[in-house]
C-alpha positions in Angstrom: 3.1 4.8 21.2 6.5 4.4 19.8 7.0 0.9 21.6 3.8 -0.6 19.9 5.2 0.3 16.5 8.5 -0.9 17.2 7.5 -4.2 18.6 5.3 -4.8 15.7 8.0 -4.0 13.1 10.5 -6.3 14.9 8.1 -9.0 14.9 6.6 -8.9 11.3 8.8 -6.6 9.2 8.3 -8.4 5.8 4.6 -8.7 6.2 4.1 -4.8 7.0 6.7 -4.2 4.3 4.4 -6.1 1.8 1.3 -4.1 2.7 3.2 -0.9 2.5 4.6 -2.0 -1.1 1.1 -2.8 -2.1 -0.3 0.6 -0.9 2.6 2.3 -2.8 1.9 0.5 -5.8 -1.7 1.7 -5.9 -0.4 5.1 -7.1 -1.1 5.0 -10.7 -4.8 4.7 -10.0 -5.1 7.3 -7.3 -6.8 10.6 -8.4 -3.9 12.9 -7.1 -1.5 11.1 -9.6 -4.0 10.9 -12.5 -4.7 14.7 -11.9 -1.1 15.4 -12.9 -2.0 14.0 -16.4 -5.6 15.5 -16.5 -4.5 18.4 -18.9 -2.8 16.0 -21.2 -5.8 13.6 -21.0 -8.0 16.3 -22.0 -6.1 17.5 -24.9 -5.7 14.0 -26.3 -9.4 13.3 -26.0 -10.6 17.0 -26.6 -12.7 17.1 -23.5 -13.7 20.1 -21.2 -13.3 19.9 -17.4 -16.9 18.8 -17.0 -16.5 16.3 -19.7 -13.3 14.9 -18.0 -15.0 14.6 -14.8 -18.1 12.9 -16.4 -15.8 10.4 -18.1 -13.9 9.9 -14.8 -17.1 9.4 -13.0 -18.2 6.7 -15.5 -14.9 4.8 -15.5 -14.9 5.0 -11.7 -18.4 3.6 -11.5 -17.5 0.8 -13.8 -14.4 -0.1 -12.0 -16.4 -0.1 -8.4 -19.0 -2.3 -10.1 -16.2 -5.0 -11.1 -14.5 -4.9 -7.5 -16.9 -7.3 -5.8 -16.8 -10.0 -8.7 -12.8 -9.7 -8.5 -12.2 -8.7 -4.9 -14.1 -11.5 -3.3 -11.5 -14.0 -4.8 -8.9 -12.8 -2.2 -10.9 -14.8 0.3 -10.5 -18.0 -1.7 -6.9 -18.1 -3.6 -3.4 -17.8 -2.3 -2.4 -14.3 -1.8 0.7 -14.4 -3.7 -1.1 -15.4 -6.9 -3.7 -12.6 -6.3 -1.1 -10.0 -5.9 0.8 -11.1 -9.0 -2.2 -10.8 -11.1 -3.3 -7.3 -9.7 0.2 -6.2 -10.4 0.2 -7.4 -13.9 -3.3 -5.9 -14.4 -1.8 -2.5 -13.3 0.8 -2.7 -15.7 -1.7 -3.4 -18.5 -3.7 -0.2 -17.0 -0.6 1.9 -17.5 0.1 0.7 -21.2 -3.8 1.5 -21.8 -3.1 5.1 -20.7 -0.3 5.4 -23.2 -2.8 4.7 -26.0 -5.5 7.4 -25.2 -6.5 9.1 -28.3 -10.3 10.0 -27.6 -13.2 9.8 -25.1 -13.5 5.9 -25.3 -10.0 4.9 -25.0 -9.7 7.6 -22.1 -12.6 5.8 -20.3 -11.2 2.5 -20.8 -7.7 3.7 -19.5 -9.4 5.2 -16.5 -11.6 2.2 -15.7 -8.4 -0.1 -15.8 -6.3 2.4 -13.6 -9.1 2.9 -11.1 -9.6 -0.8 -10.8 -6.3 -2.2 -10.5 -4.4 0.7 -8.8 -6.8 2.4 -6.5 -9.0 -0.7 -6.4 -7.0 -4.0 -6.2 -3.8 -3.0 -4.9 -5.4 -1.1 -2.0 -7.7 -4.1 -1.6 -4.7 -6.5 -1.1 -3.0 -4.3 1.4 -5.9 -3.5 3.6 -7.5 -7.1 3.4 -4.2 -8.9 4.0 -3.0 -6.8 6.9 -6.5 -6.7 8.6 -7.2 -10.2 8.5 -3.8 -11.4 9.7 -3.3 -8.8 12.6 -5.7 -8.9 15.4 -5.4 -6.9 18.6 -2.6 -4.7 16.9 -4.8 -4.1 13.6 -4.8 -0.5 13.8 -1.1 0.0 14.2 -0.6 -2.6 11.6 -2.7 -0.8 9.2 -1.1 2.5 10.0 2.4 1.1 9.2 1.3 -0.6 6.0 -0.5 2.7 4.8 2.7 4.5 5.0 3.2 3.3 1.5 0.5 5.7 0.5 2.3 8.6 2.2 5.7 7.7 0.6 4.0 7.5 -2.7 2.3 10.9 -2.4 5.7 12.5 -1.6 7.7 10.8 -4.1 5.3 10.3 -7.0 4.1 13.9 -8.0 7.7 15.2 -8.3 8.8 12.2 -10.1 5.9 12.3 -12.4 6.6 16.0 -13.4 10.2 15.1 -14.0 9.1 12.2 -16.3 6.5 14.1 -18.2 9.2 16.9 -18.7 11.9 14.5 -20.0 9.8 11.6 -21.9 6.5 13.0 -22.2 3.2 11.9 -20.5 2.7 8.7 -22.7 6.1 7.5 -22.2 6.0 8.2 -18.6 3.1 5.6 -18.1 5.1 3.2 -20.1 8.0 3.4 -17.7 5.5 2.8 -14.8 4.2 -0.3 -16.5 7.7 -1.6 -16.9 8.6 -0.9 -13.3 5.5 -2.8 -12.1 6.2 -5.9 -13.9 10.1 -5.9 -13.8 10.7 -4.8 -10.3 7.5 -4.3 -8.1 6.1 -7.9 -8.9 9.1 -10.0 -7.8 10.0 -7.9 -4.9 6.6 -7.7 -3.4 5.8 -11.3 -3.9 9.2 -12.4 -2.3 8.3 -10.7 0.9 5.6 -13.2 1.8 7.3 -16.4 0.3 6.9 -19.2 2.7 4.4 -17.4 4.9 1.3 -19.7 4.5 -0.2 -18.3 7.6 -0.4 -15.0 5.8 -1.0 -15.9 2.2 -3.4 -18.8 2.6 -7.4 -17.9 2.8 -8.9 -18.1 6.2 -10.4 -21.6 6.5 -14.1 -21.8 6.1 -16.1 -23.0 9.1 -17.7 -26.4 8.8 -20.9 -26.2 6.9 -20.2 -22.8 5.5 -20.2 -22.1 1.8 -17.1 -20.5 0.0 -17.4 -16.6 -0.3 -19.4 -15.3 -3.4 -19.4 -12.0 -4.8 -22.9 -11.2 -3.7 -22.1 -12.4 0.1 -21.0 -8.8 0.8 -24.5 -7.4 -0.3 -26.3 -9.7 1.8 -24.3 -9.4 5.0 -23.6 -5.6 5.0 -27.2 -4.4 4.2 -28.5 -6.1 7.4 -26.7 -3.7 9.8 -28.3 -0.4 10.5 -25.0 1.0 11.5 -23.5 0.6 8.1 -26.1 3.1 6.7 -25.7 5.5 9.5 -21.8 5.7 8.9 -22.1 5.5 5.1 -22.3 9.3 4.6 -19.1 9.9 6.7 -17.3 7.0 4.7 -18.4 8.9 1.5 -17.6 12.3 2.5 -13.6 11.9 2.4 -13.3 10.2 -0.9 -16.0 12.3 -2.6 -14.5 15.7 -1.5 -10.9 14.8 -1.8 -11.5 13.1 -5.2 -13.2 16.1 -6.6 -10.7 18.7 -5.1 -7.5 16.8 -6.2 -8.9 15.7 -9.7 -9.6 19.5 -10.4 -6.7 20.7 -8.4 -5.4 22.5 -11.5 -8.5 24.4 -11.9 -8.6 25.4 -8.3 -4.9 26.4 -8.7 -5.8 28.6 -11.6 -8.5 30.3 -9.9 -6.1 31.0 -6.9 -3.3 32.0 -9.0 -1.1 29.0 -8.2 1.1 27.1 -10.5 1.5 23.2 -11.5 5.1 23.5 -10.0 3.4 24.8 -6.7 0.9 21.9 -6.8 3.5 19.2 -7.3 5.7 20.5 -4.4 2.7 21.1 -2.0 1.8 17.4 -2.2 4.8 16.7 0.0 2.8 18.5 2.8 0.0 16.2 2.1 2.5 13.3 2.6 3.7 14.9 5.8 0.3 15.1 7.2 -0.5 11.9 6.0 2.1 10.2 8.1 1.1 12.1 11.1 -2.3 11.1 10.7 -1.5 7.5 10.1 0.9 7.5 13.2 -1.7 8.9 15.6 -4.6 6.9 14.2 -3.3 3.3 14.8 -2.8 3.3 18.5 -6.0 5.5 19.0 -8.1 2.8 17.2 -6.6 -0.1 19.1 -7.6 1.8 22.2 -11.1 3.2 21.6 -12.2 1.1 18.5 -12.8 2.1 14.8 -16.3 2.8 15.7 -15.6 5.4 18.2 -13.0 7.1 15.9 -15.6 7.5 13.0 -17.2 10.9 14.0 -13.8 12.6 14.6 -11.6 11.4 11.7 -12.5 14.3 9.1 -11.9 17.2 11.8 -8.6 18.3 10.3 -10.0 18.2 6.8 -12.9 20.5 7.9 -10.3 23.1 8.8 -8.4 22.7 5.5 -11.7 23.1 3.4 -12.4 26.4 5.4 -8.9 27.8 4.8 -9.1 26.8 1.1 -12.3 28.6 0.7 -11.3 31.8 2.5 -7.6 32.4 1.5 -5.7 32.8 -1.7 -2.1 32.9 -0.2 0.0 30.1 -1.7 0.8 28.7 1.7 -2.8 27.8 2.1 -2.4 25.1 -0.4 0.5 23.6 1.9 -1.9 23.9 5.0 -5.0 22.5 3.1 -3.0 19.5 1.8 -1.3 18.9 5.1 -4.8 18.9 6.9 -6.3 16.7 4.1 -3.4 14.2 4.5 -4.0 14.0 8.4 -7.6 13.2 8.0 -6.7 10.7 5.1 -4.6 8.8 7.5 -7.4 8.7 10.1 -9.9 7.6 7.5 -7.6 4.9 5.9 -6.8 3.3 9.2 -10.3 3.7 10.5 -12.1 2.3 7.5 -9.6 -0.5 7.2 -10.1 -1.7 10.6 -13.9 -1.2 10.6 -14.9 -4.1 8.6 -12.8 -6.6 10.3 -13.9 -5.1 13.6 -17.7 -5.4 12.9 -17.9 -8.3 10.4 -14.9 -10.6 11.1 -12.2 -11.9 8.8 -13.2 -15.0 7.0 -15.2 -13.1 4.5 -13.3 -9.9 4.8 -12.3 -9.6 1.3 -15.7 -10.1 0.0 -17.4 -7.7 2.4 -14.7 -5.1 1.9 -15.0 -5.0 -1.9 -18.7 -4.7 -1.9 -18.7 -2.0 0.8 -16.0 -0.2 -1.3 -18.1 -0.6 -4.4 -20.9 1.3 -2.7 -18.8 4.0 -1.4 -17.0 4.3 -4.7 -20.3 4.5 -6.4 -21.5 7.5 -4.2 -18.1 9.2 -4.3 -17.3 9.1 -8.0 -19.7 11.8 -8.7 -17.3 14.1 -7.0 -15.2 15.3 -10.1 -18.3 15.6 -12.4 -20.2 17.6 -9.6 -17.2 20.0 -8.9 -16.5 20.2 -12.7 -19.8 21.4 -13.5 -19.9 23.9 -10.5 -16.6 25.3 -11.8 -17.7 25.5 -15.4 -20.7 27.5 -14.1 -18.7 29.9 -12.3 -19.3 28.8 -8.7 -16.5 30.3 -6.5 -14.2 28.1 -4.6 -15.5 30.0 -1.5 -19.1 28.8 -2.2 -17.9 25.2 -2.9 -16.1 24.9 0.5 -19.3 26.2 2.1 -21.4 23.5 0.8 -18.6 20.9 1.4 -18.4 21.9 5.3 -22.2 21.6 5.8 -22.3 18.1 4.2 -19.2 17.0 6.3 -20.5 18.2 9.5 -23.8 16.5 9.0 -22.2 13.2 8.2 -20.1 13.4 11.4 -23.3 13.9 13.4 -24.9 10.9 11.9 -21.5 8.9 12.6 -21.6 10.2 16.3 -25.4 9.0 16.6 -24.4 5.6 15.2 -21.4 5.3 17.6 -23.7 6.2 20.7 -26.4 3.9 19.7 -24.2 1.1 18.6 -25.0 -1.9 16.3 -25.2 -5.5 16.5 -22.1 -7.1 15.1 -22.6 -9.3 12.1 -21.6 -12.9 12.8 -18.3 -13.7 11.2 -19.9 -16.7 9.5 -23.2 -15.5 8.4 -24.5 -17.9 5.9 
């Protein structure tokens, strides 16, 4: 296991660092980071927990609907250009966050943050790494996704410090400046002179260039996609809901904001552990076989969160969530290239992501409504476990039955 990682790092260190840096820069659009500003956003826009969740739902759905139109261009333009534009968009998103004064400006800021951060920066990382690396795809994706884990460990404490020192609005301004002045030149320099990595995959003779709706036409033909969709939805739906409302969960449990920020370090440790294990396992047994098993640690964490109030449970829950997140990220990243090929990978992945985000974006709104109506964390945990186990059964049936691989050059 160690030798596989070492060999890959020695062979392509800059490309893997490029992927890790892109995943790191998705942070401003990730739910766990936005959650640290939720109380400030709510006060600025004068919204309740349910209203905040609904606004976040609407913004996430909007960003998801835009992703296929923007995401498919990664199959058609040079990767350095695409990445630079994505980072500039991220900076604009952070500036929009500094200007939130009401529900409409909050919706606009959420939309841009989710589209450019969680959407495009992750899209660049997964698509570029998955299409370049072949037999070691799982291991390469595990390495590049370490940027997520690094951000999860560093970003929450740094955000709390920035908010305390500068205020929440100025904190987003600092992030915007960092994106343009530091991240953009460093990230694009890592792939300078690597046309084999940055140029789009050549289109087969007679095939048409990727279009935004190609992902729809290709993905909906496979029964396998619809069987695994529930398990692909479960992790983002549940983790998005719980992390977005983590302050409300903490209040119900008697935990402080400082404890939350510290506990996310446990998430990062668990995430690294999950990523480290997932890559070689996927390279050995395939992403398809990994699908039914990837949420098992998360199931245990949900059960603990519902059953206990001890502050240490938060650390255990986030560590187990992180482990499953590592499994899910690597498995999902490898799945599309494994089943659909790489020439239209960006187009297919962006459409599949749109479907998953559309399904999972309701998480904060649903949980916010449940909390506003007094439903206990224990009852919520039970409902989530039932749904999660059901999705795992469907994924297991799909893995056993198998599905015809869609031809890479489907026209």
